[in-house]
N, C-alpha and C positions, 0 to 999 in steps of 0.2 A: 834161669834153673838154676844161675852163679850166685848170682845177688842172694837168693833168694839162701844158697842152703850155704854161704858161709861168709859172706855180707850183715843178713840175722845176725850171726850169733855175732861177730864183732861187735858190729854196732852197741845190743844186748852185753855187755860183759864190757864194752866202752862207759855204757850209765852203770853198767854196776857197781863200780874201780873204788870211784871217791869215794861211796857210801862207807863202808870195808875199811877205811881207816887203817892200810894193813895190813889188819889185825881177819885170817880164814882165806880163804883157795874156794879158786873156784877150777871144777874135776869137767874139761871135758872128753869122756869117747870116744875114740875110735873105732875104724878095725885095721883086721893087716893090711889093704889099699891103699893103708897109705905108705907103706914102704915100699909093693910090690902090687905092680899094673897087673891089672884086671883083666888076660882077655876081654876081647869083646867090651869095655867100659874101662874105655881112658877118661872120661870123661869122672864121674865115682871115684876110679882111683883123682885125680888131676884132686877131686874141692874135696876127698875127704885130704890129701898132703898139706893143701893148700889150710887147713883145719887146726893141719897137726902143728903146721912149722905157729901161728898168729897161736896157740895157743904153749906154746912155745917158751914163752916168758922175753926180759930184757937177751 
């Protein structure tokens, strides 16, 4: 589950960046679960946080 929900966006971003030539933006949309744990859903919160950190940039 982690590989699909976090790994796939990571690799898609890596493939999309070179043709963009530093012009343009990649915008990922997440939820508040990236900042605050959802009771009973720790994996969901963890994956949202991981996607947020991927999007944070350099």
